[in-house]
C-alpha positions in Angstrom: -20.2 19.3 47.8 -21.3 19.8 51.4 -19.8 22.8 53.0 -18.6 20.8 56.1 -17.0 18.1 54.0 -13.5 19.4 54.5 -13.8 19.6 58.3 -15.3 16.1 58.5 -12.5 14.6 56.3 -9.9 16.2 58.5 -11.2 14.2 61.5 -11.0 10.8 59.9 -9.0 8.6 62.3 -5.7 7.1 61.3 -5.1 3.4 60.6 -4.2 2.6 64.2 -7.5 4.0 65.4 -9.3 1.9 62.8 -7.7 -1.3 64.1 -8.6 -0.4 67.7 -12.2 0.1 66.7 -12.4 -3.2 64.9 -10.9 -5.0 68.0 -13.5 -3.4 70.2 -16.3 -4.6 67.9 -15.0 -8.1 67.7 -14.5 -8.4 71.4 -18.2 -7.5 71.9 -19.4 -10.6 70.1 -20.8 -13.2 72.6 -20.8 -16.9 71.9 -23.8 -18.8 73.5 -23.0 -21.4 76.2 -23.1 -25.0 75.0 -22.8 -24.0 71.3 -19.8 -26.2 70.8 -21.5 -29.3 72.2 -24.6 -28.8 70.2 -22.5 -28.4 67.0 -20.8 -31.7 67.8 -24.1 -33.5 68.5 -25.5 -32.3 65.1 -22.3 -33.3 63.2 -22.0 -36.7 65.0 -24.0 -39.9 64.0 -27.1 -40.6 66.1 -30.4 -42.4 65.9 -33.6 -40.6 65.4 -35.7 -40.2 68.5 -39.2 -38.9 69.1 -39.4 -35.8 71.3 -42.2 -34.3 73.1 -43.8 -30.9 72.5 -41.8 -29.3 75.3 -38.6 -30.7 73.9 -39.4 -29.4 70.4 -40.1 -25.9 71.8 -36.9 -25.9 73.7 -35.1 -27.1 70.6 -36.7 -24.3 68.6 -35.5 -21.8 71.0 -32.0 -23.3 70.9 -32.1 -23.2 67.0 -32.9 -19.5 66.8 -30.0 -18.7 69.2 -27.7 -20.8 67.0 -28.6 -18.9 63.9 -28.1 -15.6 65.5 -24.7 -16.6 66.7 -23.7 -17.8 63.2 -24.8 -14.4 61.7 -22.7 -12.5 64.2 -19.7 -14.7 63.4 -20.1 -14.1 59.6 -20.4 -10.3 60.2 -17.3 -10.2 62.3 -15.3 -12.1 59.6 -16.5 -9.6 56.9 -15.5 -6.6 59.1 -12.0 -8.1 59.7 -11.5 -8.6 55.9 -12.8 -5.1 55.1 -10.5 -3.5 57.6 -7.4 -5.3 56.3 -8.3 -4.2 52.7 -8.9 -0.7 53.7 -5.5 -0.4 55.4 -3.9 -1.7 52.2 -5.9 0.8 50.1 -4.6 3.7 52.2 -1.0 2.7 51.8 -1.5 2.3 48.0 -3.0 5.7 47.6 -0.2 7.3 49.5 2.3 5.6 47.1 0.3 7.0 44.1 0.3 10.5 45.6 4.1 10.4 45.9 4.6 9.4 42.3 1.8 11.4 40.6 2.8 15.0 39.6 -0.9 15.9 39.3 -1.3 15.6 43.0 1.2 18.4 43.5 -1.1 20.9 41.9 -2.8 22.7 44.8 -6.6 22.7 44.5 -8.2 26.1 44.6 -9.5 26.7 48.1 -11.8 29.4 49.3 -11.7 31.4 52.5 -14.7 29.6 53.8 -13.1 26.2 53.4 -9.9 27.3 55.1 -12.0 28.6 58.0 -14.1 25.5 58.3 -11.0 23.3 58.3 -10.1 24.6 61.8 -13.3 23.3 63.6 -15.0 19.8 63.8 -18.7 20.3 63.5 -19.5 16.6 64.3 -21.8 14.2 62.3 -24.9 15.6 60.6 -28.4 14.8 61.8 -29.1 12.4 59.0 -26.0 10.4 59.9 -27.1 10.1 63.6 -30.6 8.9 62.6 -29.1 6.3 60.2 -26.8 4.9 62.8 -29.6 4.7 65.4 -31.9 2.9 62.9 -29.3 0.4 61.8 -27.1 -0.3 64.8 -25.6 -3.4 63.1 -24.3 -1.3 60.3 -22.6 1.5 62.4 -19.2 0.0 62.1 -19.6 -0.6 58.3 -20.8 2.9 57.7 -18.0 4.4 59.7 -15.5 2.3 57.9 -16.9 3.3 54.5 -16.7 7.0 55.4 -12.9 6.7 55.9 -11.7 8.0 52.5 -8.0 8.9 52.0 -7.2 12.6 51.1 -4.0 13.7 49.4 -2.7 16.9 50.8 0.4 18.8 50.1 2.6 15.9 49.0 6.1 16.8 47.8 8.0 14.7 45.3 11.3 13.3 46.3 14.2 15.1 44.6 16.4 12.7 42.7 20.1 13.6 42.9 21.7 13.8 39.4 25.2 12.5 39.4 27.9 13.2 36.9 27.5 9.7 35.6 23.9 10.3 34.6 24.8 12.9 31.8 26.3 11.4 28.7 29.7 13.0 27.8 31.7 12.9 24.6 35.2 13.0 25.9 37.0 13.7 22.7 35.0 16.8 21.7 33.3 17.7 25.0 35.0 21.1 25.1 34.6 21.9 21.4 30.9 21.1 20.7 28.5 24.0 21.3 24.9 23.4 22.4 23.7 24.1 18.8 25.8 22.0 16.4 24.7 24.2 13.5 26.1 27.3 15.2 28.4 29.4 13.0 31.2 29.3 15.5 31.3 25.6 15.3 31.2 25.5 11.5 34.0 28.0 11.2 36.4 25.5 12.9 35.9 23.0 10.0 35.8 25.3 6.9 38.7 27.2 5.5 37.9 30.7 6.8 34.4 30.9 8.2 30.9 29.9 7.1 28.4 32.8 6.9 29.6 34.3 10.1 26.6 35.1 12.2 24.9 37.3 9.6 21.3 36.6 10.8 22.2 37.7 14.3 23.2 41.2 13.2 20.5 43.8 13.8 20.1 46.5 11.3 20.3 50.1 12.5 17.5 52.6 11.9 17.7 54.8 8.8 18.8 58.4 9.6 17.0 61.0 7.5 19.5 63.7 7.8 19.4 66.9 5.7 21.9 67.2 2.9 25.2 68.8 3.8 25.2 71.0 0.7 21.6 71.9 0.2 21.0 75.3 -1.4 17.9 77.4 -2.1 16.8 80.2 -4.3 14.8 83.2 -2.9 14.9 86.5 -4.8 14.4 89.6 -2.8 12.5 91.5 -5.5 9.0 92.8 -4.6 7.8 91.4 -7.9 8.4 87.8 -6.6 5.4 86.1 -5.0 6.9 85.1 -1.6 3.6 84.1 -0.2 3.0 81.6 -2.9 6.4 80.1 -2.3 5.9 79.8 1.4 2.4 78.4 1.1 2.9 75.9 -1.7 6.6 75.1 -1.2 7.2 75.4 -4.9 8.7 78.3 -6.9 6.1 80.6 -8.6 6.2 82.0 -12.1 8.0 85.3 -12.5 8.1 87.8 -15.3 11.3 89.3 -16.7 9.3 92.3 -17.7 10.2 93.5 -14.2 13.8 94.7 -14.2 14.6 93.0 -10.9 13.5 89.6 -12.3 15.6 89.6 -15.4 18.3 87.5 -13.9 18.3 84.3 -11.8 21.4 83.3 -9.8 21.4 79.8 -8.3 24.2 77.9 -6.5 24.1 74.4 -8.1 24.2 71.3 -6.0 25.3 67.8 -7.0 24.1 66.2 -3.8 22.0 63.0 -4.0 21.1 62.7 -0.3 17.3 62.8 -0.6 17.4 60.7 -3.7 19.3 58.0 -1.9 17.2 58.3 1.3 14.0 57.8 -0.9 15.1 55.0 -3.2 17.8 53.0 -1.3 15.9 52.8 2.0 14.3 49.9 3.9 10.9 51.3 3.0 11.5 53.1 -0.4 9.3 55.9 -1.5 7.5 56.0 1.9 5.7 59.2 2.9 8.3 59.9 5.6 11.2 60.1 3.2 9.3 61.7 0.4 8.2 64.6 2.6 11.7 66.1 2.6 12.7 64.9 -0.9 14.2 67.7 -3.0 13.7 68.1 -6.8 17.3 69.4 -7.4 18.8 66.3 -5.7 16.6 63.9 -7.7 17.6 65.7 -10.9 21.3 65.6 -10.0 20.9 61.8 -9.5 19.5 61.2 -13.0 21.5 63.9 -14.9 24.1 61.3 -16.1 22.9 61.5 -19.8 24.9 64.6 -20.7 27.9 64.6 -23.0 31.0 64.0 -20.8 33.2 67.0 -19.9 36.9 67.3 -20.4 39.2 66.1 -17.6 39.5 68.3 -14.6 36.8 70.7 -15.9 33.2 71.6 -15.0 31.3 72.4 -18.2 27.9 73.7 -19.1 25.2 71.7 -20.9 21.9 73.0 -22.2 18.8 71.4 -23.7 15.3 72.5 -24.4 12.0 71.2 -25.6 8.2 70.9 -24.9 7.1 70.5 -21.3 4.9 67.5 -21.9 3.4 67.6 -18.3 2.6 71.3 -18.3 0.3 71.6 -21.4 0.6 73.4 -24.7 2.5 76.6 -24.8 5.0 75.7 -22.0 8.6 74.9 -22.8 11.3 73.4 -20.6 14.9 74.7 -20.4 17.5 72.4 -18.9 20.8 73.8 -17.8 23.3 71.3 -16.6 26.9 71.2 -15.3 29.1 68.2 -15.7 32.5 67.5 -13.9 35.1 65.7 -16.0 37.4 62.9 -14.9 40.6 63.3 -12.8 42.4 60.5 -14.5 46.1 61.5 -14.9 47.3 61.5 -18.5 50.5 59.4 -18.0 49.4 56.9 -15.4 50.3 53.2 -15.5 47.7 50.6 -16.3 45.7 49.2 -13.4 43.9 46.0 -12.6 41.1 46.2 -10.1 39.6 43.2 -8.3 36.1 43.8 -6.9 34.8 41.4 -4.2 31.1 41.6 -3.2 28.8 39.2 -1.2 25.5 38.2 -2.7 22.6 40.1 -1.2 20.7 38.3 1.5 17.2 39.2 0.4 15.4 41.5 -2.2 15.0 44.2 0.4 18.7 44.1 1.3 19.5 44.0 -2.4 17.9 47.4 -2.8 19.6 48.9 0.2 23.2 47.7 -0.4 23.6 45.8 -3.7 21.7 48.2 -6.1 23.9 51.3 -5.3 27.0 49.1 -5.8 25.6 47.7 -9.1 25.0 51.2 -10.5 28.5 52.4 -9.5 30.1 49.3 -11.1 28.1 49.8 -14.3 29.2 53.4 -14.7 32.8 52.6 -13.9 33.4 50.3 -16.9 33.0 53.2 -19.3 35.8 55.2 -17.8 38.6 52.6 -18.2 41.6 53.1 -20.4 42.4 50.5 -23.0 44.9 48.7 -20.8 42.9 48.8 -17.6 41.0 45.6 -16.5 38.5 44.5 -13.8 37.8 41.2 -12.2 34.6 40.6 -10.3 34.5 38.0 -7.4 31.3 36.9 -5.7 31.9 35.9 -2.0 29.2 33.3 -1.8 29.4 30.1 0.3 31.9 28.9 -2.3 33.5 32.1 -3.8 33.9 32.3 -7.6 34.9 34.7 -10.4 31.9 36.1 -12.4 34.0 37.9 -15.0 37.8 38.1 -15.3 39.9 40.8 -16.9 37.0 42.8 -18.3 38.1 45.9 -20.3 36.2 48.9 -21.7 35.5 46.7 -24.8 33.5 44.2 -22.7 30.8 46.6 -21.7 27.8 44.3 -22.5 29.5 41.3 -20.9 30.1 43.3 -17.8 26.5 44.4 -17.5 25.3 40.8 -18.0 27.7 39.6 -15.3 26.2 42.1 -12.8 22.7 41.0 -13.7 23.6 37.4 -12.8 24.1 38.3 -9.1 20.8 37.5 -7.4 19.8 37.7 -3.8 19.2 34.8 -1.4 22.5 32.9 -1.8 24.6 32.0 1.2 27.8 33.9 1.7 31.2 33.3 3.3 33.0 36.6 3.8 36.3 35.3 5.3 36.8 32.7 2.6 35.8 35.3 0.0 38.5 37.7 1.2 41.1 34.9 0.9 39.9 33.9 -2.5 39.8 37.5 -3.8 43.3 38.1 -2.5 44.6 35.0 -4.3 42.8 36.0 -7.5 44.3 39.5 -7.4 47.8 38.0 -6.8 47.5 36.0 -10.1 47.4 39.2 -12.1 50.5 40.4 -13.8 52.4 42.8 -11.5 55.5 43.6 -13.6 56.7 47.1 -14.0 54.5 49.8 -12.4 51.1 48.1 -13.0 48.9 48.8 -10.0 46.8 45.9 -8.5 44.0 47.0 -6.2 41.5 44.9 -4.3 38.2 46.5 -3.2 36.1 44.4 -0.8 32.5 45.6 -0.3 30.3 44.0 2.4 27.8 44.8 5.1 29.1 41.9 7.3 32.6 42.9 8.5 31.5 43.1 12.1 30.5 39.4 12.0 34.1 38.2 11.7 35.0 36.6 15.1 38.4 36.5 16.8 39.5 33.2 15.4 38.7 34.2 11.9 40.5 37.5 12.3 43.5 35.7 13.5 43.5 33.4 10.4 42.9 36.3 8.0 45.6 38.7 9.3 48.7 36.8 8.0 47.0 36.2 4.6 46.2 39.9 4.2 49.7 41.0 5.3 51.3 38.6 2.8 49.2 39.9 -0.1 50.0 43.5 0.9 53.7 42.7 0.9 53.3 41.4 -2.7 51.9 44.7 -4.0 48.1 44.4 -3.5 46.5 47.6 -2.4 43.4 47.0 -0.2 40.3 49.0 0.2 37.6 47.8 2.7 34.1 49.3 2.4 31.4 48.5 5.1 28.1 49.1 3.3 26.3 51.0 6.0 25.1 54.6 6.6 28.0 57.0 7.0 26.4 58.3 10.2 27.3 55.1 11.9 31.0 55.2 10.9 32.2 55.8 14.5 30.3 52.7 15.6 31.8 50.4 13.1 35.6 50.1 13.5 37.8 48.1 11.2 38.1 44.4 12.3 41.5 43.4 13.8 42.4 41.5 10.6 42.1 44.6 8.4 43.3 47.3 10.8 46.2 49.2 9.3 46.2 47.3 6.0 44.5 49.4 3.3 41.7 52.0 3.6 38.7 51.4 5.8 35.5 53.3 4.9 31.9 53.1 5.9 29.3 54.2 3.4 26.4 52.9 1.3 26.0 56.1 -0.7 25.8 55.7 -4.5 27.7 58.9 -5.0 30.4 58.0 -2.5 30.9 54.5 -3.9 31.4 56.0 -7.4 34.1 58.3 -6.1 35.9 55.5 -4.2 36.0 53.2 -7.3 37.1 56.1 -9.5 40.0 56.9 -7.1 41.0 53.2 -6.9 41.2 52.8 -10.6 42.9 56.1 -11.5 45.0 56.5 -8.4 44.3 60.2 -8.0 42.1 62.6 -6.0 38.6 63.0 -7.4 38.0 66.6 -6.5 37.5 68.8 -9.6 36.1 72.1 -8.3 34.0 73.8 -5.7 31.0 76.2 -5.4 29.6 76.1 -8.9 27.1 78.9 -9.5 24.8 79.6 -12.5 23.4 83.0 -13.4 20.7 83.2 -16.1 20.2 86.6 -17.8 16.7 86.5 -19.4 15.8 88.3 -22.6 12.6 90.0 -21.7 11.6 90.3 -25.4 11.7 86.5 -25.8 10.5 85.2 -22.5 7.1 86.0 -21.1 7.3 84.1 -17.8 9.7 81.6 -16.2 9.6 79.3 -13.2 12.5 77.5 -11.5 11.8 73.9 -10.4 13.2 73.0 -7.0 15.7 74.9 -4.9 13.0 76.1 -2.5 14.1 77.6 0.8 15.3 75.2 3.5 14.0 75.5 7.1 12.9 79.1 6.8 16.3 80.4 5.5 15.9 82.5 2.5 19.6 82.6 1.5 21.9 80.0 0.0 23.8 77.7 2.3 27.3 78.8 3.1 29.0 75.4 3.1 31.5 74.6 0.4 29.9 72.6 -2.4 32.3 70.1 -3.8 32.1 68.7 -7.3 34.1 65.5 -7.8 34.9 63.5 -10.9 31.8 62.7 -13.0 29.4 64.6 -10.7 26.6 66.6 -12.3 23.8 69.0 -11.4 20.7 70.3 -13.2 18.5 73.4 -13.3 15.1 73.1 -14.8 13.0 76.1 -15.9 9.5 76.2 -17.3 9.2 78.9 -19.9 6.3 80.7 -21.6 7.6 82.1 -24.9 5.7 84.5 -27.0 5.0 83.5 -30.6 7.3 86.1 -32.0 10.5 87.5 -30.6 14.2 87.6 -30.9 16.1 84.3 -31.4 18.2 84.7 -28.2 16.3 83.5 -25.1 18.9 83.8 -22.4 22.6 83.9 -21.6 23.9 81.4 -19.1 27.1 82.1 -17.0 28.8 79.4 -14.9 31.4 80.3 -12.3 33.4 77.8 -10.1 36.7 77.4 -8.4 39.1 74.7 -9.5 40.9 72.4 -7.1 43.7 74.9 -6.7 41.2 77.7 -5.8 41.4 79.5 -9.1 38.2 81.2 -10.3 36.8 79.9 -13.6 34.0 81.2 -15.7 32.0 79.9 -18.7 29.3 81.6 -20.8 26.8 80.0 -23.2 23.8 81.5 -25.1 20.4 79.8 -25.4 18.4 80.3 -28.6 15.1 79.3 -29.9 16.8 76.9 -32.3 17.8 74.7 -29.4 14.1 73.9 -28.5 13.1 70.5 -29.7 9.8 70.3 -31.6 8.5 67.1 -29.8 9.1 64.7 -27.0 10.7 62.2 -29.3 13.1 64.8 -30.6 14.1 65.9 -27.1 17.7 65.1 -25.9 18.2 62.1 -23.6 19.0 64.3 -20.6 15.8 66.4 -21.1 13.6 63.3 -21.2 15.2 61.8 -18.1 14.8 65.2 -16.3 11.1 65.5 -17.1 10.3 62.0 -16.0 12.3 62.4 -12.8 10.7 65.7 -11.9 7.2 64.5 -12.6 7.6 61.3 -10.6 8.5 63.3 -7.5 5.8 65.8 -8.1 3.2 63.1 -8.2 4.6 61.5 -5.0 4.5 64.8 -3.2 1.2 65.9 -4.8 2.7 69.3 -5.6 0.7 72.4 -6.5 1.2 72.5 -10.3 0.8 68.7 -10.6 -2.6 69.0 -8.9 -3.7 72.0 -11.0 -2.7 70.4 -14.2 -4.4 67.1 -13.4 -1.3 65.0 -13.9 -1.7 61.3 -13.3 0.4 58.1 -13.0 -1.1 56.9 -16.3 0.1 60.0 -18.0 3.6 59.4 -16.6 3.6 55.8 -17.8 2.4 56.9 -21.2 5.4 59.1 -21.8 7.7 56.6 -20.2 6.6 54.0 -22.8 7.9 56.3 -25.6 11.3 56.9 -23.9 14.2 57.0 -26.3 15.7 53.5 -26.6 19.2 54.9 -26.3 18.5 55.6 -22.6 18.0 51.9 -21.9 21.4 51.2 -23.2 23.1 53.8 -21.1 25.3 52.7 -18.1 23.3 55.0 -15.8 19.9 53.7 -16.9 19.2 51.9 -13.5 19.1 55.4 -11.8 16.0 56.2 -13.9 14.6 52.6 -13.8 14.4 52.5 -10.1 12.2 55.6 -10.1 9.6 54.4 -12.7 8.0 50.9 -12.0 6.8 50.8 -15.6 10.3 50.5 -16.8 10.7 47.1 -15.2 8.1 45.6 -17.5 
């Protein structure tokens, strides 16, 4: 492109100037005198005459003049036609520019072009020479150089009137922009359709320390403190030193780190495993003891070979178990459980799996006349199993296994259906009827749905239904999740997704009594130095640099349990008595209780297969966490995942039939095969 093109195009004359130029050219055409008479003489009939040489020369001169005049007339006609067409072309291009959106896009211009557009530099030297050489074509060349340019054209704005937009008069105020929106569907279904579940954003997981964490740190000089602080595991100690002949440990029943590690958005991730505690994992899987008497905390002991520690090392398990708080003379109860299907496999692990485990364990603690009904609040709510008793244990487990993730849900209609189902149960005499609704979707209930639910819930409550509402979410967010208006003041509102807390709530709803059994259980082991060469406590390492036990009150509720594991090195010969175990605790009335039990060599199983169920579960649990954390003794002994799976494959079949089996199954992937 020539650099002066923009400046030259700016100086193109307008259409009026083009017409004036054409008029001047046409007015300059001269018609020779006598041309009209000569044309008439040529066209008219006449006889041939013989002319002289002078006459022929004069006629030749007149003929050349006539041809020149004819040529000028044709040229003038062509110029007039071209000018008229050019004017029409300009108008047509302007019309295109007004209707073509592409013309609105400004062409990129440089600083040089903007500067040159301010000055007219005149025609170039080549153009001047061409016009001088061909004077007859000056006008034609000038006309051909007049090219239209589209500059800064704005489109006309069309006014949109109300009549242009289609309007449905009968439903104009009811239809939202998205006809599939949940708020629209809820107007046409009984009590809501999957109320805005996908729009609810999950909160981050809070990895808070356990409220009742405890530690063990003896003050004796014979105890290797440096090893404990360096490796974060308890070292071996010898009872040959007088100061190491007893071990006193405050037992915990907390499952906090177990729940953080297994029921998280990213289970078994390095972030959660870093602060996982062995004693809390052992408490989670210590459900294979013989049950305790009601309202009591009792001792349980088991011993056998430590299969992950090598030959010559034994394992001593000391457990405490809290009994039930079920009153002796209570009336029969019917419990209706309403749960939504999990949205996805990841959500199922976070919310549904803890609920499933708690429901499995509850069936074994029913009295003969107690019953349970399970309602699934899917898109169309339905009853999975009705009036299940303690005799329907296998059917109850199968019903829980049928609930799979991915089904649509309808919380509002599910509440209505579950309330109606609970009302159909016999309520004569003093039979208690309770409805427990568990969901992570209560905040999704909108105002209209709450208004519809409120009278239904109040009516069911007046007819003797006791409600309990559980929002399946971290307890740390309880202050941010208030009860919906429809549920406020009717029944108990609780926020938790803790397996331990869910078990306590279900136990309380079924038995109608407080679940607290005792507080501050403590175990003291007095070692027989003649029978024990060395011992090592597993877990209970110091917390955050504090070398003393936590001062908080440690509560043990119904069916809670805790475990101490000791690795022992026993000499080949020695007395039968290995140790004496003392358990002290305070009951719910604050009274001090004490229990003593002796441990002898006769209690030690000879093989893995002969070990009690609780000891097998404890060894697998402890070794699983040790491999995840790459602990000191696991590294030194060369323990591997293959070794763990090998011993898992020979697990006692009775464990798989236990109600608490999923607690262990979720730890060990090989158990899923």
